[in-house]
Rosetta silent file (secondary structure, phi, psi, omega in degrees, C-alpha in Angstrom):
SEQUENCE: MRRLMLLRHTKSDWSQTTADRGRPLNDRGRVAAPLMGAYLAHHALVPDRAVVSPARRTLETWELASKPLAGLIEPVVDERIYEASADSLLCVVRDQPEHCHLLLLVGHNPGLQDLALRMIATGDAEARRRLAEKYPTGGLTVIDFAVDDWSVVHPRSGRLDRFVVPKMLDAPAD
SCORE:     score description
SCORE:     0.000 S_00000001
   1 L     0.000  146.054  178.858   -2.337  -15.682   -9.503 S_00000001
   2 E  -123.719  136.136  175.178   -1.911  -13.486   -6.549 S_00000001
   3 E  -116.771  122.538 -174.153   -1.900   -9.724   -6.632 S_00000001
   4 E  -109.061  126.798  177.392   -0.154   -7.584   -4.023 S_00000001
   5 E  -121.891  131.260 -179.608   -0.874   -3.848   -3.663 S_00000001
   6 E  -112.482  118.041 -174.450    1.178   -1.688   -1.408 S_00000001
   7 E  -113.903  120.970  170.661   -0.360    1.656   -0.402 S_00000001
   8 E   -83.802  140.956  176.223    1.796    4.250    1.641 S_00000001
   9 L   -55.252  146.060 -178.914   -0.274    6.342    3.844 S_00000001
  10 L   -77.299 -178.410 -168.366   -1.016    9.750    2.527 S_00000001
  11 L   -56.113  138.766 -178.635    0.418   13.016    3.899 S_00000001
  12 E  -128.380  166.863 -179.629    0.305   13.450    7.612 S_00000001
  13 L   -82.688  157.419  174.127    0.976   16.156   10.156 S_00000001
  14 L  -117.317  134.956  178.924    4.126   16.360   12.194 S_00000001
  15 L  -147.043  137.121  173.671    3.686   17.633   15.825 S_00000001
  16 L   -64.030  -22.388 -172.545    6.123   17.775   18.682 S_00000001
  17 L  -102.440   -6.219  176.142    3.315   16.929   21.085 S_00000001
  18 L  -107.721  131.286  179.958    1.932   13.946   19.148 S_00000001
  19 L   -64.087  155.299 -178.651    3.495   10.557   19.291 S_00000001
  20 H   -55.064  -37.726 -179.391    4.361    9.065   15.933 S_00000001
  21 H   -67.083  -31.043 -174.374    1.615    6.454   15.995 S_00000001
  22 H   -95.229    9.602 -177.088   -1.047    9.167   16.714 S_00000001
  23 L   -74.376  126.840  175.377   -0.078   11.515   13.871 S_00000001
  24 L   -73.930  170.899  166.499   -3.251   12.437   11.756 S_00000001
  25 E   -76.688  154.225  168.915   -3.513   13.088    8.096 S_00000001
  26 L   -95.531 -170.572 -173.834   -3.270   16.687    7.089 S_00000001
  27 H   -60.729  -45.572  176.665   -5.368   18.456    4.534 S_00000001
  28 H   -57.946  -45.773  176.146   -3.372   17.201    1.682 S_00000001
  29 H   -59.001  -37.197 -177.241   -3.611   13.604    2.978 S_00000001
  30 H   -73.654  -26.245  174.191   -7.355   13.909    3.366 S_00000001
  31 H   -80.158  -41.280 -173.784   -7.667   14.953   -0.333 S_00000001
  32 H   -68.079  -43.528 -174.821   -5.187   12.295   -1.675 S_00000001
  33 H   -59.936  -48.424  177.710   -6.585    9.239    0.068 S_00000001
  34 H   -62.912  -29.980 -177.867  -10.175    9.249   -1.539 S_00000001
  35 H   -68.685  -39.854  177.624   -8.479    9.916   -4.932 S_00000001
  36 H   -65.641  -41.675  179.490   -6.429    6.771   -4.528 S_00000001
  37 H   -54.633  -50.301  175.939   -9.530    4.935   -3.438 S_00000001
  38 H   -58.405  -35.705  176.090  -11.328    6.189   -6.588 S_00000001
  39 H   -64.864  -53.449  178.053   -8.396    5.058   -8.685 S_00000001
  40 H   -46.840  -54.243 -178.044   -8.677    1.530   -7.025 S_00000001
  41 H   -57.602  -48.814 -177.703  -12.393    1.501   -7.779 S_00000001
  42 H   -67.078  -34.473 -176.442  -12.144    2.759  -11.380 S_00000001
  43 L   -97.517   17.093  174.144   -9.446    0.172  -12.213 S_00000001
  44 L    59.401   39.179  177.884  -11.275   -2.749  -10.536 S_00000001
  45 L  -109.884   59.730 -176.506   -8.469   -3.105   -7.900 S_00000001
  46 L   -89.704  112.168 -177.600  -10.763   -3.938   -5.064 S_00000001
  47 L   -67.385  145.202  172.466   -8.819   -5.957   -2.512 S_00000001
  48 L   -69.977  -26.538 -175.618  -10.055   -9.162   -0.983 S_00000001
  49 E  -151.315  137.918  173.575   -8.343   -8.138    2.203 S_00000001
  50 E  -120.952  116.635  179.960   -6.741   -4.910    3.493 S_00000001
  51 E  -107.501  125.434 -165.146   -4.081   -5.247    6.109 S_00000001
  52 E  -126.081  138.219  166.401   -3.271   -1.925    7.825 S_00000001
  53 L   -58.812  150.527 -172.080   -0.731   -0.632   10.263 S_00000001
  54 L   -82.594   -0.963  177.214   -2.135    0.370   13.581 S_00000001
  55 L   -63.045  147.597 -177.300   -0.837    4.031   13.177 S_00000001
  56 H   -56.499  -45.375 -177.947   -3.541    6.616   13.009 S_00000001
  57 H   -61.480  -33.378 -174.902   -2.384    7.964    9.544 S_00000001
  58 H   -79.248  -42.530  178.266   -2.526    4.585    7.929 S_00000001
  59 H   -60.414  -37.977 -177.720   -6.032    3.856    9.466 S_00000001
  60 H   -74.189  -35.425  176.162   -7.337    7.248    8.289 S_00000001
  61 H   -56.731  -50.413 -178.920   -5.835    6.663    4.815 S_00000001
  62 H   -67.346  -32.195  179.215   -7.699    3.359    4.399 S_00000001
  63 H   -60.496  -43.980 -179.378  -10.886    4.814    5.867 S_00000001
  64 H   -79.553  -33.675  177.474  -10.948    7.555    3.255 S_00000001
  65 H   -73.057  -23.281 -175.425   -9.587    5.409    0.439 S_00000001
  66 L   -87.306  -15.768  176.663  -12.123    2.650    1.043 S_00000001
  67 H   -60.360  -42.458  174.412  -15.122    4.954    0.600 S_00000001
  68 H   -70.221   -4.502  170.077  -15.211    4.829   -3.108 S_00000001
  69 H   -93.375   15.373  179.783  -15.157    1.032   -2.719 S_00000001
  70 L    59.961   24.913  177.094  -18.508    1.266   -0.937 S_00000001
  71 L    65.008   26.937 -179.540  -16.899    0.181    2.343 S_00000001
  72 L   -65.278  -29.235 -171.511  -16.643   -3.320    1.187 S_00000001
  73 L  -118.491  116.934  175.291  -13.541   -4.165    2.955 S_00000001
  74 L   -75.783  131.739  176.551  -12.978   -4.018    6.687 S_00000001
  75 E   -66.621  144.559  164.199   -9.376   -3.376    7.589 S_00000001
  76 E   -97.849  111.121 -177.993   -7.359   -6.076    9.344 S_00000001
  77 E   -82.357  122.236 -177.774   -5.075   -4.161   11.750 S_00000001
  78 L  -122.772  114.448 -177.409   -1.627   -5.800   11.966 S_00000001
  79 H   -58.800  -29.826 -176.299    0.972   -4.541   14.413 S_00000001
  80 H   -65.727  -21.590  176.716    3.756   -6.024   12.331 S_00000001
  81 H   -68.353  -32.941 -177.727    3.234   -3.383    9.635 S_00000001
  82 L   -67.270  129.545 -179.351    4.196   -0.395   11.853 S_00000001
  83 L    51.410   29.471 -169.420    7.827    0.539   11.254 S_00000001
  84 L   -77.307  149.624  167.048    8.243   -2.765    9.513 S_00000001
  85 L   -85.173  167.428  177.684   11.302   -3.875    7.357 S_00000001
  86 H   -59.620  -36.438  177.165   10.776   -5.524    4.003 S_00000001
  87 H   -59.893  -48.067 -178.041   11.471   -8.857    5.754 S_00000001
  88 H   -62.042  -43.742  178.006    8.693   -8.274    8.268 S_00000001
  89 H   -61.835  -35.655 -178.565    6.272   -7.226    5.491 S_00000001
  90 H   -67.709  -34.981  173.888    7.086  -10.273    3.502 S_00000001
  91 H   -60.256  -43.209 -179.608    6.090  -12.457    6.597 S_00000001
  92 H   -61.746  -46.442 -177.917    2.814  -10.567    6.749 S_00000001
  93 H   -59.989  -43.444 -176.775    2.245  -11.236    3.029 S_00000001
  94 H   -69.125  -20.122  177.021    3.113  -14.968    3.357 S_00000001
  95 L   -80.901   -0.116 -173.615    0.625  -15.248    6.333 S_00000001
  96 L   -81.515  147.952 -172.197   -2.433  -14.409    4.269 S_00000001
  97 L   -70.577  159.013 -178.624   -5.270  -16.846    3.843 S_00000001
  98 L   -51.118  -48.342 -171.038   -5.776  -18.970    0.699 S_00000001
  99 L   -65.024  -16.413  175.536   -9.039  -17.260   -0.307 S_00000001
 100 L   -82.944  111.150  178.946   -7.297  -13.878   -0.633 S_00000001
 101 L   -98.359  -30.849  176.847   -6.226  -13.294   -4.217 S_00000001
 102 E  -120.053  114.321 -171.848   -5.831   -9.482   -4.110 S_00000001
 103 E  -107.091  135.926  171.293   -4.098   -8.299   -1.015 S_00000001
 104 E  -118.784  131.470  171.326   -3.569   -4.618   -0.021 S_00000001
 105 E  -110.815  133.956  175.743   -1.028   -3.563    2.691 S_00000001
 106 E  -111.900  107.101 -173.090   -1.426   -0.039    3.996 S_00000001
 107 E  -148.518 -142.035 -168.073    1.856    1.056    5.666 S_00000001
 108 L  -132.359  163.670  175.213    4.939    3.106    5.798 S_00000001
 109 L   -98.392  150.785   17.189    8.209    3.834    4.177 S_00000001
 110 L   -89.691   -6.191 -174.970   11.046    2.753    3.894 S_00000001
 111 H   -59.082  -42.764 -174.289    9.496   -0.831    4.329 S_00000001
 112 H   -66.712  -42.827  176.281    6.948   -0.613    1.601 S_00000001
 113 H   -65.948  -40.404  173.236    9.482    0.701   -0.970 S_00000001
 114 H   -66.987  -32.175  170.079   12.011   -1.843    0.019 S_00000001
 115 H   -64.546  -42.309 -175.612    9.540   -4.656   -0.253 S_00000001
 116 H   -68.886  -44.863 -179.678    8.314   -3.575   -3.610 S_00000001
 117 H   -67.110  -32.409  177.442   11.769   -3.313   -5.026 S_00000001
 118 H   -72.974  -25.727 -179.032   12.781   -6.628   -3.579 S_00000001
 119 H   -88.068  -25.912 -172.173    9.783   -8.543   -5.018 S_00000001
 120 E   -77.904  127.076  176.566    9.840   -7.234   -8.507 S_00000001
 121 E  -106.566  -32.656 -171.277   11.587   -9.271  -11.224 S_00000001
 122 E  -150.576  174.003  174.403    9.872   -7.835  -14.377 S_00000001
 123 E   120.679 -158.065 -173.653    7.264   -5.357  -15.510 S_00000001
 124 L   -58.880  113.048 -170.460    6.955   -1.774  -16.280 S_00000001
 125 H   -72.921  -36.178  177.644   10.514   -0.385  -16.480 S_00000001
 126 H   -67.565  -43.741  177.244    9.508    3.296  -16.222 S_00000001
 127 H   -60.667  -44.536 -179.414    7.381    2.568  -13.215 S_00000001
 128 H   -68.183  -35.693 -178.883   10.221    0.657  -11.546 S_00000001
 129 H   -65.617  -42.575 -178.054   12.613    3.564  -12.165 S_00000001
 130 H   -65.482  -46.566 -177.471   10.086    6.058  -10.509 S_00000001
 131 H   -64.809  -36.576  176.958    9.566    3.517   -7.635 S_00000001
 132 H   -71.869  -29.000 -178.681   13.301    3.197   -7.003 S_00000001
 133 H   -73.521  -50.007 -177.698   13.741    6.919   -7.015 S_00000001
 134 L  -158.011  150.912  175.733   11.004    7.924   -4.497 S_00000001
 135 L  -124.940   80.981 -178.872    7.870    6.382   -2.892 S_00000001
 136 L   -64.983  161.584  179.926    5.781    9.413   -2.088 S_00000001
 137 L   -54.489  145.348 -174.104    3.004    9.482    0.456 S_00000001
 138 L    75.367    1.474  179.138   -0.166    7.900   -1.157 S_00000001
 139 L   -66.571  143.582 -177.131    1.933    5.854   -3.494 S_00000001
 140 E  -129.893  124.281  173.460    0.465    2.617   -4.712 S_00000001
 141 E  -111.159  138.274  174.920    2.418   -0.362   -6.117 S_00000001
 142 E  -119.019  127.903 -175.525    0.742   -3.252   -7.834 S_00000001
 143 E  -132.152  128.234 -179.767    2.672   -6.530   -8.177 S_00000001
 144 E   -99.903  143.032  172.869    1.516   -9.751   -9.772 S_00000001
 145 E  -127.985  142.558 -178.614    2.835  -13.242   -8.760 S_00000001
 146 L   -96.354   70.661  179.979    2.216  -16.368  -10.739 S_00000001
 147 L  -147.203  159.839 -178.055    1.516  -18.543   -7.693 S_00000001
 148 L  -101.717    4.711 -174.298   -1.621  -20.022   -6.009 S_00000001
 149 L  -156.128  125.291 -173.765   -0.520  -19.406   -2.472 S_00000001
 150 H   -55.114  -33.890 -170.520    0.784  -16.413   -0.548 S_00000001
 151 H   -68.451  -16.014 -179.245    3.246  -18.627    1.470 S_00000001
 152 H   -99.533    3.737  176.091    5.371  -19.392   -1.633 S_00000001
 153 L   -63.033  131.309 -177.955    5.766  -15.745   -2.636 S_00000001
 154 L  -140.757  164.553 -178.883    9.548  -15.001   -2.732 S_00000001
 155 L   -60.481  144.719 -177.602   11.855  -12.088   -3.771 S_00000001
 156 L    58.727   39.848 -178.170   12.251  -11.335   -7.389 S_00000001
 157 L  -113.940   -9.318 -172.068    9.250  -13.400   -8.348 S_00000001
 158 E  -104.007  165.492  177.933    6.775  -10.608   -9.212 S_00000001
 159 E  -115.290  119.782  179.550    5.844   -8.525  -12.124 S_00000001
 160 E   -70.109  126.419 -179.268    5.354   -4.872  -11.577 S_00000001
 161 E   -95.402  -45.375  178.486    1.955   -3.964  -13.055 S_00000001
 162 E  -162.424  161.765  169.386    1.987   -0.242  -11.989 S_00000001
 163 E  -133.049  113.015 -173.829    3.173    2.446   -9.657 S_00000001
 164 E  -122.492  132.821  177.297    0.753    5.229   -9.134 S_00000001
 165 L  -125.497  157.707 -170.030    1.095    8.304   -7.001 S_00000001
 166 H   -56.701  -34.851 -179.733   -1.444   10.984   -6.057 S_00000001
 167 H   -58.219  -33.625  176.576    0.370   13.578   -8.194 S_00000001
 168 H   -66.040  -22.239 -178.392   -0.428   11.555  -11.222 S_00000001
 169 H  -105.383   18.316 -174.482   -4.102   11.881  -10.376 S_00000001
 170 L    63.720   33.859  176.181   -3.937   15.722   -9.766 S_00000001
 171 L  -113.886  156.390  171.033   -3.755   15.348   -6.050 S_00000001
 172 L   -66.989  139.915  176.986   -0.988   16.860   -3.908 S_00000001
 173 L  -132.202  178.584  173.691    1.864   14.700   -2.929 S_00000001
 174 L   -98.449    0.000    0.000    5.118   15.210   -1.238 S_00000001
């Protein structure tokens, strides 16, 4: 089995003087990221590998979210995740090494939401409805695949295990 987790960066600042890639997290984002990390730790959702967009807000999200995981996972920064489509993200997923059973991508919308909806065939119907409606900053999707190799993961082959947003954990979301 392979488990894919998709984490959208937490809330960031908008500035006319800062390029999109350089946007930092705002106060809400700095609160939500460690809460999402604590959720991962509490539910034993510790990734074997964390692949992160090079944007500042995604790197900061993972830095803060990984602290409750005792800093066990160094991020792998992958340029392909920044402004990626669902197709591009699926290529990233399929390129992961065999030893990785639990993969986390930290990225952006709309790519993460599109990928999640494309990959799900079954699972929690209420979570799927919420996922289709909105993918807030800090949102986490967990999808299970009955395969032994990432390279054979394909659309409509996953089971949605859960969709969790910071607001569910008493953290601010958008």
